C-alpha positions as CSV (number, residue, x, y, z in Angstrom):
1,X,151.5,88.1,150.8
2,X,149.0,85.9,152.5
3,X,145.6,85.6,150.9
4,X,142.6,85.2,153.2
5,X,140.3,82.8,151.3
6,X,137.7,83.1,153.9
7,X,137.4,86.9,153.3
8,X,137.3,86.4,149.6
9,X,134.6,83.8,150.0
10,X,132.6,86.1,152.3
11,X,133.0,89.1,149.9
12,X,131.8,86.9,147.0
13,X,128.7,85.9,148.9
14,X,128.1,89.5,149.8
15,X,128.3,90.6,146.1
16,X,126.1,87.7,145.1
17,X,123.4,88.6,147.6
18,X,123.5,92.3,146.7
19,X,123.1,91.4,143.1
20,X,120.2,89.1,143.9
21,X,118.6,91.7,146.1
22,X,118.8,94.3,143.3
23,X,117.3,91.9,140.8
24,X,114.5,91.0,143.2
25,X,113.9,94.7,143.6
26,X,113.6,95.2,139.9
27,X,111.9,92.0,138.9
28,X,109.8,90.7,141.8
29,X,106.7,92.5,140.6
30,X,104.1,89.8,140.3
31,X,102.2,91.6,137.5
32,X,103.4,93.6,134.5
33,X,100.8,95.7,132.7
34,X,100.6,95.1,129.0
35,X,100.4,98.0,126.6
36,X,97.4,100.2,127.2
37,X,95.3,102.0,124.6
38,X,96.2,105.7,124.4
39,X,93.8,108.1,122.7
40,X,95.1,111.6,122.1
41,X,93.6,114.9,121.0
42,X,90.1,114.6,122.4
43,X,88.6,118.0,122.1
44,X,85.6,118.9,124.2
45,X,83.9,122.3,124.6
46,X,81.0,123.5,126.8
47,X,79.4,126.9,127.6
48,X,80.8,128.4,130.8
49,X,77.4,128.9,132.6
50,X,76.3,129.2,136.2
51,X,75.9,125.4,136.6
52,X,79.2,124.6,134.8
53,X,80.7,121.4,136.0
54,X,84.2,120.6,134.8
55,X,83.9,117.0,135.9
56,X,81.0,116.5,133.5
57,X,83.2,117.9,130.7
58,X,85.9,115.4,131.5
59,X,83.3,112.6,131.6
60,X,82.2,113.7,128.1
61,X,85.9,113.4,127.0
62,X,86.1,109.8,128.4
63,X,83.0,108.9,126.4
64,X,84.3,110.4,123.2
65,X,87.7,108.8,123.7
66,X,86.1,105.4,124.3
67,X,84.0,105.5,121.1
68,X,87.1,106.7,119.1
69,X,89.0,103.7,120.4
70,X,86.1,101.4,119.6
71,X,86.0,102.8,116.1
72,X,89.6,101.9,115.6
73,X,89.5,98.3,116.9
74,X,85.9,97.1,116.3
75,X,84.2,96.4,112.9
76,X,81.4,98.8,111.9
77,X,78.7,96.1,112.4
78,X,79.9,95.3,116.0
79,X,80.2,98.9,117.0
80,X,76.4,99.0,117.5
81,X,76.7,96.5,120.3
82,X,78.4,99.0,122.6
83,X,76.3,102.1,121.8
84,X,74.4,101.9,125.1
85,X,77.4,101.5,127.4
86,X,77.1,103.4,130.7
87,X,79.5,106.1,131.7
88,X,80.6,104.3,134.8
89,X,81.5,101.3,132.7
90,X,83.7,103.5,130.6
91,X,85.3,105.2,133.6
92,X,86.1,101.7,135.0
93,X,88.3,101.0,132.0
94,X,90.2,104.4,132.1
95,X,93.7,103.8,133.4
96,X,94.7,107.5,133.4
97,X,94.1,110.8,131.6
98,X,95.8,114.1,131.2
99,X,94.7,117.6,130.3
100,X,96.9,118.7,127.4
101,X,95.3,122.1,127.1
102,X,92.4,124.1,128.4
103,X,91.2,127.6,127.8
104,X,88.2,130.0,128.0
105,X,87.2,131.8,124.9
106,X,84.0,133.9,124.7
107,X,82.5,132.2,127.7
108,X,83.2,128.8,126.2
109,X,85.4,126.3,128.0
110,X,87.7,124.2,125.7
111,X,89.8,121.3,126.8
112,X,92.1,118.8,125.0
113,X,92.5,115.4,126.7
114,X,94.6,112.4,126.4
115,X,92.9,109.3,127.7
116,X,94.6,105.9,128.4
117,X,92.4,102.8,128.6
118,X,93.4,99.5,130.3
119,X,93.8,97.1,127.4
120,X,92.9,94.0,129.5
121,X,89.7,95.7,130.7
122,X,88.7,96.8,127.2
123,X,89.2,93.3,125.8
124,X,87.3,91.7,128.7
125,X,84.4,94.1,128.1
126,X,84.3,93.4,124.3
127,X,84.5,89.7,124.9
128,X,81.4,89.8,127.1
129,X,79.7,91.5,124.1
130,X,80.8,88.7,121.8
131,X,83.1,91.1,120.0
132,X,86.6,90.2,118.7
133,X,88.7,93.3,118.5
134,X,91.5,94.0,116.1
135,X,95.1,95.2,116.5
136,X,94.9,99.0,115.9
137,X,97.7,98.8,113.3
138,X,98.1,101.8,111.1
139,X,99.3,101.0,107.6
140,X,99.9,102.7,104.2
141,X,97.8,101.5,101.2
142,X,98.3,102.6,97.7
143,X,94.9,103.8,96.5
144,X,94.0,104.0,92.8
145,X,90.5,105.1,91.9
146,X,89.3,104.9,88.3
147,X,86.0,106.2,87.1
148,X,84.6,104.4,84.1
149,X,82.1,106.4,82.2
150,X,80.2,103.6,80.5
151,X,78.1,105.8,78.3
152,X,81.2,107.5,76.8
153,X,83.5,104.4,76.8
154,X,86.0,106.5,78.7
155,X,87.8,106.4,82.0
156,X,89.1,109.1,84.4
157,X,92.2,109.0,86.5
158,X,94.3,111.3,88.6
159,X,93.2,115.0,88.7
160,X,90.3,114.5,86.2
161,X,88.8,112.1,88.8
162,X,86.7,113.7,91.6
163,X,87.2,110.7,93.9
164,X,91.0,111.0,93.4
165,X,90.8,114.7,94.3
166,X,88.5,114.4,97.3
167,X,89.5,111.0,98.8
168,X,92.0,112.3,101.5
169,X,89.7,115.2,102.5
170,X,87.4,112.9,104.4
171,X,89.6,111.3,107.1
172,X,89.0,110.5,110.8
173,X,91.4,110.3,113.6
174,X,90.5,106.6,114.2
175,X,91.1,105.5,110.6
176,X,93.9,103.0,110.4
177,X,94.5,103.1,106.7
178,X,96.8,105.9,105.4
179,X,96.0,106.2,101.7
180,X,98.8,107.0,99.3
181,X,97.6,108.3,96.0
182,X,99.6,107.6,92.8
183,X,101.6,110.2,91.0
184,X,100.1,111.3,87.7
185,X,101.8,109.1,85.1
186,X,100.8,109.2,81.4
187,X,102.2,105.7,80.9
188,X,100.0,104.3,83.6
189,X,97.0,106.1,82.1
190,X,97.6,104.7,78.6
191,X,98.3,101.3,80.0
192,X,95.0,101.2,81.9
193,X,93.1,102.7,78.9
194,X,94.4,99.9,76.7
195,X,93.0,97.4,79.2
196,X,89.5,99.1,79.1
197,X,87.6,95.9,78.1
198,X,89.3,93.7,80.7
199,X,89.8,95.9,83.7
200,X,87.8,93.7,86.0
201,X,90.2,90.8,85.3
202,X,93.4,92.9,85.3
203,X,95.6,92.6,88.4
204,X,97.2,96.1,88.1
205,X,100.6,94.8,89.2
206,X,102.4,96.8,86.5
207,X,101.2,99.9,88.2
208,X,101.2,98.9,91.9
209,X,104.6,97.4,91.9
210,X,106.2,100.8,91.2
211,X,105.3,102.0,94.7
212,X,106.9,99.3,96.9
213,X,103.8,98.9,99.1
214,X,102.5,95.6,100.3
215,X,98.9,96.8,100.4
216,X,96.8,98.4,97.7
217,X,93.2,99.2,96.8
218,X,92.2,99.6,93.2
219,X,88.7,100.9,92.8
220,X,86.8,100.7,89.5
221,X,83.8,103.0,89.6
222,X,81.4,102.2,86.8
223,X,79.2,105.2,86.2
224,X,76.0,105.4,84.2
225,X,72.8,107.4,84.4
226,X,71.0,105.3,86.9
227,X,73.5,103.9,89.4
228,X,77.2,103.6,90.3
229,X,78.7,100.1,90.6
230,X,82.0,99.9,92.5
231,X,84.4,97.0,92.2
232,X,87.2,97.2,94.8
233,X,90.3,95.1,94.4
234,X,91.9,95.0,97.9
235,X,95.3,93.5,98.1
236,X,96.7,92.8,101.6
237,X,100.2,91.3,101.2
238,X,99.4,88.2,99.2
239,X,95.7,88.1,99.8
240,X,93.3,89.6,97.2
241,X,89.7,90.4,98.0
242,X,87.2,91.5,95.4
243,X,84.2,93.5,96.7
244,X,81.2,94.7,94.7
245,X,79.0,97.6,95.9
246,X,76.2,99.4,94.2
247,X,74.8,102.9,94.8
248,X,71.5,103.8,93.3
249,X,70.2,107.3,92.4
250,X,73.5,109.0,93.3
251,X,75.5,111.7,91.5
252,X,79.2,111.8,92.2
253,X,79.2,115.3,90.8
254,X,77.2,116.3,93.9
255,X,79.6,117.1,96.7
256,X,77.4,115.6,99.5
257,X,76.6,112.4,97.6
258,X,80.3,112.0,96.7
259,X,81.2,112.5,100.4
260,X,78.7,109.8,101.4
261,X,80.1,107.3,98.8
262,X,83.7,108.0,100.0
263,X,82.8,107.5,103.7
264,X,80.9,104.3,102.8
265,X,83.9,102.9,101.0
266,X,86.3,103.9,103.7
267,X,84.2,102.1,106.3
268,X,84.3,98.9,104.2
269,X,88.1,99.1,103.7
270,X,88.6,99.7,107.4
271,X,86.5,96.7,108.2
272,X,88.6,94.5,105.9
273,X,91.8,95.7,107.5
274,X,90.4,95.1,111.0
275,X,89.3,91.6,110.0
276,X,92.8,90.9,108.7
277,X,94.2,91.9,112.1
278,X,91.5,90.4,114.3
279,X,92.3,89.0,117.7
280,X,90.5,86.0,119.0
281,X,90.4,87.0,122.7
282,X,88.6,83.7,123.5
283,X,92.0,82.0,123.1
284,X,94.0,82.5,126.2
285,X,97.1,80.3,125.8
286,X,99.3,80.1,128.9
287,X,103.0,80.0,128.0
288,X,105.8,79.5,130.6
289,X,109.2,81.0,129.8
290,X,112.3,81.5,131.8
291,X,115.2,83.9,131.2
292,X,118.7,83.7,132.6
293,X,119.4,86.4,135.2
294,X,123.0,87.0,134.0
295,X,121.9,89.9,131.7
296,X,119.5,92.4,133.2
297,X,119.4,94.5,130.1
298,X,118.3,91.5,128.1
299,X,115.4,90.9,130.6
300,X,114.3,94.5,130.4
301,X,114.4,94.5,126.6
302,X,112.4,91.2,126.5
303,X,109.8,92.7,128.8
304,X,109.6,95.7,126.6
305,X,108.9,93.5,123.6
306,X,106.2,91.5,125.5
307,X,104.7,94.8,126.5
308,X,104.4,96.0,122.9
309,X,103.1,92.7,121.4
310,X,99.4,93.2,120.8
311,X,98.4,89.6,121.0
312,X,99.7,89.3,124.6
313,X,96.7,89.5,126.9
314,X,98.8,89.7,130.0
315,X,102.2,88.6,131.4
316,X,103.7,88.4,134.9
317,X,106.7,87.2,136.8
318,X,105.7,83.9,138.3
319,X,108.9,83.0,140.1
320,X,112.4,84.3,140.6
321,X,115.5,82.3,141.6
322,X,119.3,82.9,141.5
323,X,119.5,81.6,137.9
324,X,116.3,82.5,136.1
325,X,113.3,84.9,136.0
326,X,110.2,82.9,135.3
327,X,107.3,84.4,133.3
328,X,103.8,83.3,132.6
329,X,102.4,84.8,129.4
330,X,98.7,84.7,128.4
331,X,98.6,84.8,124.6
332,X,95.6,85.3,122.3
333,X,96.8,83.0,119.6
334,X,98.9,79.8,118.9
335,X,102.3,78.8,120.1
336,X,103.7,79.0,116.6
337,X,102.3,82.5,116.1
338,X,104.0,83.6,119.4
339,X,107.4,82.1,118.3
340,X,107.1,83.8,114.9
341,X,106.3,87.2,116.6
342,X,109.3,86.8,118.9
343,X,111.6,85.7,116.1
344,X,110.7,88.9,114.3
345,X,112.1,90.7,117.3
346,X,115.3,88.5,117.3
347,X,114.2,86.3,120.2
348,X,114.5,82.5,120.0
349,X,113.6,79.8,122.5
350,X,114.6,76.3,123.5
351,X,111.1,74.7,123.4
352,X,112.1,71.1,124.2
353,X,110.6,71.2,127.7
354,X,107.3,72.5,129.2
355,X,109.0,75.7,130.3
356,X,110.7,77.4,127.3
357,X,114.1,79.0,127.8
358,X,115.0,82.2,126.1
359,X,118.3,81.6,124.2
């Protein structure tokens, strides 16, 4: 049988150009949107009156969603800087929204919204206000509150402790810390009672290590007749922070005053966690990376990881040729930090040249 090399060559070229065209179709986008901020379960209600305007209700939802987002990524002190934001500024940062549910009950209109904000626009707005946001990373913390009754030389733990009982009753949707309370353990109680005179120096590892959590907060609440002094031992991975707070003329047996103390402490702990995950958006490091075109699945998975990496301000396809897809990535940190983040996702690079190559 005679083989026509010319036809085979033509067919190979045809297949190559079809493959190239398909890749160009999928990867020629000049800009790829990085992960947005999605705020769910925004509940708004308004009386259904003669001058009822549904658009105004939706606008109120945008405003509520914005401040809920700010509460999760901005420290409590910096939140004051955005209190006077105009509605049009908020709407300019909304990428999309959806009505999850709406109903009329007793002449009241109820709506539940999901609102998505453009991450780049949010960061740009905060940067203009000299605010560094944080990665909205939710995390479990072991939480051990201990009330020390100084007048009685006694301490209260577990269900004898009002803070223990009420702590998780005062939570907000935007809170990032999920508090895990310890199980009642007589051995732990006796251990801590035996350390009564040295509790401020004790590291509590004999207790905290049982729970296999990287992060913990042990709170010593020193109670006397005139004031309450709170010493918080905050452990985030290997970092330990000690924080002292005082509350004068308060009674933790009073429900409202106890609620105020709990909310005050939770704001402080959220702020420490945000500081630990703070993003310096003034750093905009350009990184140039190329990926071989031989594996389209690998490219799609790589883009998915880029899209889900919080410190990536933006990324886009800068060039495409028959061998490589070229990306430019704008990163809010250092090259070593980027490489570590990628390594955690099983991506490694040849960094010998100016343009890094994904291995």
